[in-house]
C-alpha positions as CSV (number, residue, x, y, z in Angstrom):
1,M,-12.6,57.6,26.1
2,S,-10.2,55.5,24.0
3,L,-10.6,55.4,20.3
4,R,-11.9,52.3,18.5
5,S,-10.7,51.0,15.2
6,L,-13.1,50.0,12.3
7,A,-12.2,46.4,13.0
8,E,-13.6,46.7,16.5
9,L,-17.1,47.9,15.4
10,P,-20.0,45.5,15.1
11,G,-21.4,44.8,11.8
12,P,-22.8,42.3,9.1
13,R,-20.4,39.5,8.3
14,A,-18.4,40.3,5.1
15,L,-17.3,37.9,2.4
16,P,-13.9,38.1,0.7
17,L,-13.7,40.6,-2.2
18,V,-17.5,41.3,-2.4
19,G,-18.0,42.3,1.3
20,N,-21.7,42.7,2.0
21,A,-22.6,43.4,-1.6
22,L,-24.5,40.2,-2.0
23,E,-27.0,41.3,0.6
24,I,-28.0,44.4,-1.3
25,R,-30.4,45.1,-4.2
26,P,-30.1,48.6,-5.6
27,D,-33.9,49.4,-5.3
28,T,-33.9,48.4,-1.5
29,L,-30.4,49.6,-0.5
30,H,-31.9,52.0,2.0
31,E,-33.8,49.4,3.8
32,V,-30.8,47.2,4.2
33,I,-28.7,50.0,5.5
34,E,-31.5,51.0,8.0
35,R,-31.8,47.3,9.2
36,W,-28.0,47.3,9.9
37,S,-28.1,50.5,11.8
38,H,-30.9,49.1,14.0
39,Q,-29.2,45.7,14.5
40,Y,-25.6,46.9,15.0
41,G,-26.0,50.5,16.3
42,A,-25.4,54.1,15.2
43,L,-21.8,53.3,14.2
44,C,-21.1,50.1,12.6
45,R,-18.8,48.4,10.1
46,V,-19.9,47.6,6.5
47,H,-18.2,46.6,3.3
48,L,-20.1,47.4,0.0
49,G,-17.3,45.5,-1.8
50,P,-13.7,45.2,-0.9
51,R,-13.4,48.6,0.6
52,N,-13.7,49.3,4.4
53,G,-16.8,51.4,5.3
54,I,-18.5,52.9,8.3
55,L,-22.2,53.3,8.7
56,V,-23.3,56.5,10.6
57,A,-26.8,56.8,11.9
58,D,-26.4,59.4,14.6
59,P,-27.8,62.9,13.5
60,E,-25.2,64.9,15.5
61,L,-22.3,63.0,14.1
62,I,-23.9,63.3,10.5
63,N,-24.2,67.1,11.0
64,A,-20.5,67.3,12.0
65,I,-19.5,65.3,9.0
66,L,-21.6,67.6,6.7
67,R,-19.9,70.6,8.3
68,D,-16.5,69.2,7.5
69,R,-17.2,68.9,3.8
70,P,-15.6,69.3,1.3
71,E,-12.2,69.3,3.1
72,R,-12.4,66.2,5.2
73,F,-15.2,64.3,3.4
74,R,-16.1,64.0,-0.3
75,R,-18.7,62.1,-2.3
76,L,-17.6,58.6,-3.3
77,T,-15.1,58.7,-6.1
78,A,-17.4,56.2,-8.0
79,L,-20.1,58.9,-8.3
80,E,-17.9,61.5,-9.9
81,G,-16.6,58.8,-12.3
82,I,-20.2,57.8,-13.3
83,A,-21.2,61.3,-13.7
84,R,-18.3,62.1,-15.9
85,E,-19.0,59.0,-18.0
86,L,-22.6,60.3,-18.6
87,G,-21.6,63.8,-19.1
88,I,-23.4,65.2,-16.1
89,N,-20.5,66.0,-13.9
90,G,-21.9,69.2,-12.4
91,L,-22.2,70.8,-9.0
92,F,-23.7,67.7,-7.3
93,S,-20.8,65.4,-8.2
94,A,-17.9,67.8,-8.6
95,E,-15.2,68.1,-5.9
96,G,-12.4,70.3,-5.0
97,A,-11.6,73.4,-7.0
98,A,-14.2,72.5,-9.6
99,W,-17.0,72.4,-7.0
100,S,-16.0,75.7,-5.5
101,R,-16.1,77.7,-8.8
102,Q,-19.4,76.1,-9.8
103,R,-20.9,76.7,-6.5
104,R,-20.3,80.5,-6.8
105,A,-22.2,80.7,-10.0
106,W,-25.1,78.5,-8.6
107,M,-25.5,80.5,-5.4
108,K,-25.5,83.8,-7.3
109,A,-28.4,82.5,-9.4
110,L,-30.3,80.7,-6.8
111,N,-30.3,83.0,-3.7
112,A,-33.5,84.1,-2.2
113,H,-33.4,87.6,-4.0
114,Q,-33.4,85.8,-7.3
115,V,-36.1,83.4,-6.3
116,R,-38.6,86.0,-5.1
117,P,-39.2,87.7,-8.4
118,F,-39.9,84.2,-9.9
119,F,-43.0,83.8,-7.6
120,A,-45.5,85.0,-10.2
121,T,-44.2,82.6,-12.8
122,L,-44.3,79.8,-10.2
123,T,-48.0,80.6,-9.5
124,D,-48.8,80.6,-13.1
125,T,-47.3,77.1,-13.4
126,T,-49.3,75.9,-10.3
127,R,-52.4,77.3,-12.0
128,R,-51.8,75.0,-15.0
129,L,-51.5,72.0,-12.7
130,H,-54.7,73.0,-10.9
131,C,-56.5,73.1,-14.4
132,R,-55.1,69.7,-15.2
133,W,-56.2,68.3,-11.9
134,E,-59.6,69.9,-12.1
135,Q,-60.4,68.3,-15.4
136,A,-59.3,64.9,-14.0
137,A,-61.5,65.5,-11.0
138,R,-64.6,66.4,-13.1
139,R,-64.0,63.1,-15.1
140,G,-63.6,61.1,-11.8
141,A,-60.5,59.6,-13.4
142,P,-57.6,58.3,-11.4
143,I,-54.3,60.0,-12.0
144,D,-50.7,59.1,-11.9
145,V,-49.8,61.9,-9.6
146,Q,-46.1,61.4,-9.7
147,D,-46.1,61.8,-13.5
148,D,-48.1,65.0,-13.2
149,L,-45.8,66.4,-10.5
150,M,-42.7,65.6,-12.6
151,R,-44.3,67.5,-15.4
152,Y,-44.8,70.4,-13.0
153,T,-41.3,70.4,-11.7
154,V,-39.7,70.2,-15.1
155,D,-41.8,73.2,-16.2
156,V,-40.7,75.1,-13.1
157,T,-37.1,74.2,-13.6
158,T,-36.9,75.1,-17.2
159,R,-38.6,78.4,-16.6
160,F,-36.5,79.4,-13.6
161,A,-33.0,77.8,-14.3
162,F,-33.0,78.2,-18.1
163,G,-35.6,80.9,-19.1
164,V,-37.3,78.3,-21.3
165,E,-41.1,77.6,-21.6
166,S,-41.5,73.8,-21.7
167,N,-45.1,73.6,-20.7
168,T,-45.3,69.7,-20.4
169,L,-48.3,70.0,-18.2
170,E,-50.4,71.0,-21.3
171,A,-48.6,68.6,-23.7
172,E,-49.0,65.0,-24.5
173,G,-46.7,62.4,-26.1
174,D,-43.0,61.8,-25.4
175,R,-41.7,64.0,-22.7
176,I,-38.3,64.6,-21.3
177,Q,-39.3,63.2,-17.9
178,Q,-39.4,59.6,-19.1
179,Y,-35.8,59.8,-20.1
180,L,-34.7,61.5,-16.9
181,A,-36.3,58.6,-14.9
182,Q,-34.0,56.2,-16.8
183,I,-31.0,58.2,-15.9
184,F,-31.7,58.3,-12.2
185,Q,-32.4,54.6,-12.1
186,A,-29.1,53.9,-14.0
187,I,-27.0,56.0,-11.7
188,N,-28.4,54.2,-8.7
189,D,-27.8,50.8,-10.3
190,R,-24.2,51.6,-11.2
191,L,-23.3,53.1,-7.7
192,A,-24.6,49.8,-6.2
193,A,-22.7,47.6,-8.7
194,P,-19.8,45.7,-7.2
195,V,-17.7,46.2,-10.4
196,P,-18.1,48.7,-13.3
197,Y,-19.2,46.0,-15.7
198,W,-20.6,48.6,-18.2
199,R,-17.2,49.7,-19.2
200,Y,-16.5,46.3,-20.7
201,L,-19.9,45.0,-21.6
202,K,-23.1,46.8,-22.4
203,L,-26.3,45.1,-21.3
204,P,-29.7,46.1,-22.9
205,K,-30.4,48.5,-19.9
206,D,-27.1,50.2,-20.7
207,R,-27.9,50.7,-24.3
208,A,-31.2,52.1,-23.2
209,L,-29.4,54.5,-21.0
210,D,-27.2,55.6,-23.9
211,R,-30.3,56.3,-26.0
212,A,-32.0,58.3,-23.1
213,M,-28.7,60.3,-22.5
214,A,-28.6,61.2,-26.3
215,V,-32.2,62.5,-26.2
216,V,-31.6,64.5,-23.0
217,K,-28.3,66.0,-24.1
218,D,-29.9,67.0,-27.5
219,Y,-32.7,68.8,-25.5
220,V,-30.2,70.5,-23.1
221,N,-27.8,71.5,-25.9
222,S,-30.7,73.2,-27.7
223,I,-31.5,75.2,-24.5
224,I,-27.9,76.2,-24.1
225,A,-27.8,77.4,-27.7
226,E,-30.9,79.5,-27.2
227,A,-29.4,81.0,-24.0
228,R,-26.3,81.9,-26.0
229,Q,-28.3,83.5,-28.7
230,R,-30.3,85.7,-26.0
231,L,-26.9,86.8,-24.5
232,A,-25.5,87.7,-28.0
233,A,-28.6,89.7,-28.9
234,D,-28.8,91.6,-25.6
235,P,-25.2,92.3,-24.2
236,A,-26.7,93.9,-21.1
237,R,-27.8,90.5,-19.8
238,E,-24.1,89.6,-19.5
239,A,-23.8,92.0,-16.6
240,A,-27.2,90.8,-15.1
241,P,-28.0,87.3,-16.1
242,Q,-31.6,86.4,-15.8
243,N,-31.2,82.7,-14.9
244,L,-28.9,79.9,-13.8
245,L,-27.9,78.9,-17.3
246,E,-27.1,82.5,-18.4
247,A,-25.1,82.9,-15.1
248,L,-23.0,79.7,-15.9
249,I,-22.3,80.9,-19.4
250,V,-21.1,84.4,-18.4
251,A,-19.3,83.3,-15.1
252,R,-15.5,84.1,-15.1
253,D,-12.9,83.2,-12.7
254,D,-10.3,85.7,-11.3
255,D,-8.1,84.9,-14.2
256,G,-10.8,85.5,-16.7
257,S,-11.3,81.9,-17.7
258,A,-14.9,80.8,-18.4
259,F,-16.7,77.5,-17.8
260,T,-16.0,74.8,-20.5
261,D,-18.8,73.6,-22.6
262,E,-18.6,70.3,-20.8
263,E,-19.1,72.1,-17.4
264,I,-21.9,74.2,-18.7
265,L,-23.7,71.0,-20.2
266,G,-23.0,69.0,-16.9
267,N,-24.4,71.7,-14.7
268,T,-27.5,72.3,-16.9
269,L,-28.1,68.5,-16.8
270,T,-27.6,68.6,-13.0
271,A,-30.2,71.4,-12.5
272,L,-32.7,69.6,-14.7
273,L,-32.2,66.2,-12.9
274,A,-32.2,67.6,-9.4
275,G,-34.9,70.2,-10.0
276,E,-37.3,67.6,-11.3
277,D,-36.9,64.5,-9.2
278,T,-36.4,65.5,-5.7
279,T,-39.3,68.0,-5.4
280,A,-41.7,65.8,-7.3
281,N,-41.1,62.8,-5.2
282,T,-41.4,64.9,-2.0
283,L,-44.9,66.1,-3.0
284,A,-45.9,62.6,-4.2
285,W,-44.9,61.2,-0.8
286,M,-46.8,64.0,0.9
287,I,-50.0,63.1,-1.1
288,H,-49.5,59.4,-0.2
289,L,-49.3,60.1,3.5
290,L,-52.3,62.6,3.4
291,C,-54.4,59.9,1.8
292,R,-53.4,57.4,4.4
293,N,-54.2,60.0,7.2
294,P,-57.6,61.5,6.4
295,M,-57.6,63.5,9.7
296,A,-54.2,65.1,8.9
297,Q,-55.6,66.0,5.4
298,R,-58.7,67.6,6.9
299,Q,-56.6,69.6,9.4
300,L,-54.4,70.8,6.5
301,Q,-57.5,71.8,4.5
302,V,-59.0,73.8,7.4
303,R,-55.7,75.6,8.0
304,V,-55.0,76.4,4.4
305,D,-58.6,77.7,3.9
306,A,-57.9,80.1,6.7
307,A,-54.7,81.3,5.2
308,L,-55.8,81.7,1.6
309,G,-59.3,83.1,2.3
310,N,-61.2,83.3,-1.0
311,E,-58.1,82.7,-3.0
312,R,-57.8,79.3,-4.7
313,L,-54.0,79.6,-5.1
314,W,-51.2,80.9,-2.9
315,S,-50.8,84.3,-4.7
316,E,-49.1,86.6,-2.1
317,L,-45.6,85.9,-1.3
318,Q,-45.5,87.9,1.8
319,D,-48.2,85.7,3.2
320,G,-45.9,82.6,3.2
321,D,-45.7,82.5,7.0
322,A,-49.3,81.8,7.1
323,L,-48.6,78.5,5.4
324,G,-46.7,77.0,8.4
325,C,-49.1,74.2,8.3
326,V,-47.9,73.3,4.9
327,D,-44.4,73.4,6.1
328,A,-45.1,71.1,9.0
329,V,-46.7,68.5,6.6
330,M,-43.6,68.8,4.4
331,I,-41.1,68.3,7.3
332,E,-43.1,65.3,8.6
333,T,-43.2,63.8,5.0
334,L,-39.4,64.4,4.8
335,R,-38.9,62.5,8.2
336,L,-40.9,59.4,7.0
337,K,-40.2,59.5,3.3
338,P,-37.0,61.4,2.6
339,V,-36.2,61.5,-1.0
340,A,-32.6,61.2,-0.1
341,P,-32.4,58.6,2.9
342,L,-28.7,57.8,2.2
343,L,-25.7,60.0,1.8
344,F,-22.4,58.2,0.4
345,L,-19.2,59.9,1.3
346,C,-15.5,59.1,1.6
347,A,-12.9,60.3,4.2
348,C,-10.4,62.5,2.5
349,E,-7.8,62.2,5.3
350,D,-7.6,60.3,8.8
351,V,-10.6,61.5,10.8
352,Q,-12.4,60.7,14.0
353,I,-16.1,60.0,13.9
354,G,-17.5,59.7,17.4
355,N,-15.0,57.5,19.2
356,V,-13.9,55.7,16.0
357,A,-10.6,56.3,14.2
358,V,-11.4,56.3,10.4
359,P,-8.6,56.1,8.1
360,A,-8.3,58.1,4.8
361,G,-10.2,56.4,2.0
362,T,-12.8,54.8,4.1
363,D,-16.3,54.8,2.7
364,V,-18.7,56.7,5.1
365,L,-22.4,55.8,4.7
366,C,-24.8,58.3,6.4
367,S,-28.3,57.0,7.1
368,L,-30.4,60.1,7.2
369,R,-33.8,58.4,7.9
370,A,-32.7,55.7,10.5
371,P,-32.4,58.2,13.4
372,T,-35.9,59.7,12.7
373,R,-37.5,56.3,13.4
374,H,-36.3,56.3,17.1
375,E,-39.0,56.7,19.8
376,D,-36.7,58.6,22.2
377,R,-36.4,61.4,19.6
378,Y,-39.9,61.3,18.1
379,P,-42.8,59.9,20.2
380,D,-45.1,57.8,18.0
381,A,-42.3,57.8,15.4
382,A,-44.1,55.5,13.0
383,R,-47.1,57.8,12.8
384,F,-47.6,60.7,10.4
385,L,-48.1,63.7,12.8
386,P,-47.4,67.0,11.2
387,D,-48.5,68.8,14.3
388,R,-45.3,67.8,16.1
389,W,-43.5,70.6,14.1
390,L,-46.1,73.4,14.7
391,G,-44.8,76.2,17.0
392,Q,-41.7,74.1,17.9
393,Q,-38.9,76.2,16.6
394,K,-36.4,74.7,19.1
395,K,-37.4,71.2,18.2
396,F,-37.2,72.0,14.5
397,A,-33.5,73.4,14.9
398,T,-32.3,70.3,16.7
399,Q,-34.5,67.3,15.4
400,A,-35.7,68.2,11.9
401,P,-34.6,65.9,9.2
402,M,-31.8,67.0,6.7
403,P,-33.4,66.7,3.2
404,F,-31.3,69.4,1.8
405,G,-28.1,68.2,3.4
406,G,-26.1,70.7,5.5
407,G,-22.8,72.5,5.9
408,P,-21.1,74.1,2.9
409,R,-22.6,71.6,0.4
410,M,-26.3,72.3,1.4
411,C,-28.6,72.1,-1.7
412,P,-28.6,75.5,-3.3
413,G,-32.2,74.9,-4.7
414,K,-33.7,74.8,-1.2
415,N,-35.5,78.1,-1.5
416,L,-37.2,77.3,-4.9
417,A,-38.0,73.7,-3.7
418,T,-39.7,75.0,-0.6
419,M,-41.7,77.4,-2.7
420,E,-42.9,74.7,-5.0
421,V,-44.0,72.4,-2.1
422,R,-45.9,75.3,-0.6
423,S,-47.6,76.3,-3.8
424,V,-48.7,72.8,-4.9
425,A,-49.6,71.6,-1.4
426,S,-51.8,74.6,-0.6
427,M,-53.4,74.4,-4.0
428,L,-54.2,70.8,-3.4
429,A,-55.6,71.3,0.1
430,R,-57.6,74.4,-0.9
431,N,-59.4,72.8,-3.9
432,F,-59.4,68.9,-3.5
433,T,-59.8,66.1,-1.3
434,V,-57.4,63.3,-2.4
435,E,-57.7,59.6,-1.9
436,E,-55.8,56.6,-3.1
437,T,-57.6,54.3,-5.6
438,G,-58.4,50.8,-4.8
439,D,-55.6,49.4,-7.1
440,S,-53.0,51.7,-5.6
441,R,-50.2,49.7,-4.0
442,T,-47.5,52.3,-3.1
443,T,-44.1,50.9,-2.3
444,E,-40.7,52.4,-1.8
445,R,-38.0,52.1,-4.4
446,M,-34.6,53.6,-4.5
447,A,-33.8,55.1,-7.9
448,F,-31.1,57.4,-6.7
449,T,-33.9,59.1,-4.9
450,L,-36.8,57.4,-3.0
451,V,-39.6,56.9,-5.4
452,P,-43.3,56.0,-4.6
453,D,-44.0,53.3,-7.0
454,G,-47.5,52.5,-7.8
455,L,-49.1,55.6,-6.4
456,R,-52.5,56.3,-8.0
457,V,-55.0,58.8,-6.6
458,R,-58.5,60.2,-7.3
459,L,-59.2,63.9,-6.6
460,I,-62.5,65.1,-5.4
461,P,-63.4,68.7,-5.8
462,R,-64.1,70.7,-2.6
């Protein structure tokens, strides 16, 4: 089969200089990309500005691309620049040697052996969320479930990754989450901007971002200072760091050099942002889909009741396999509402994607959700059917969505995130029936991750 060039691919008509950028709004970018993939095929030509780009919506090709990172593909250069400007250039946005050295510290702190001892603390945080929801249920009050879940995930992240008790679930008033949301939205807007205008002119939203970054950096710097004090007071912790932050502080390269203060700050901010937003939105989308599918919610309740018995919370880590029903709901949620529906990369060298020759420097846009809507892969693809994943290990291995990425740059927080989803989803199913309120108008919005806007629910005690 002869190779095609980018120019031979079908795709939306591009204008000089701006390409297809005028067709895109940052908050609906994923929908535009998915529409193009359905209209022009799994490989098509796009221009998000003056640069050449290729849109890939074939899961096998996307998996091959992910396996070839970081040598042949990297994140868009713009992301690393934006992250560096904001002071959050950690593992997620770093490339090359910087990524490799940071990855070693992250994997050491976030492997399964480190996550397992944290289970009791995770259960304690889930118990606080249960108490909060129980009080709301008794009042019959509608709740902003996404806000509650972001409180939960921040509490889990700060306890696991930093060794700090934030307990926003039991606090009121200003919270760090509101500033984190501003940062995510700003990153998304700046990535979609045709030109980096903020480097020359600050709009009101850019000044608001500066204020949010100042608050978050003050918060994170105080956490780093506390960690350094703990290490100084207990030198034994240097040989056996107790969390990700301590691991970053004590990490040394082969030549004895340590992470810079900028790298420690960037990775601490990365952990806080990534740990809060992705898991909270996954759980929020799961609740939305369960509300819209009462039969699936009832099936989950029956199965969780059987798995937990008289317990109200998942409290025995070794019984995690019994919560396969929760895993099935999670996977189906991530198929229909993935928090990362798009992946933006760049070819580091001349490469071949399918039967297309792709020159070095070409933008590579991977649509992770578009393939999961195809009927030939998923019968009744538009329906929420968690049972399609039960007892289907072969299907899972070949057709499951890719919420944690793949290849060498797979998300190192996968184990913790899965435990959080199992803990909250089983607690919800065991104790409550959840329904959306009459004024709930849930819509999708891209704010770097896929956010459920307008989701409000009512909890009914079981």
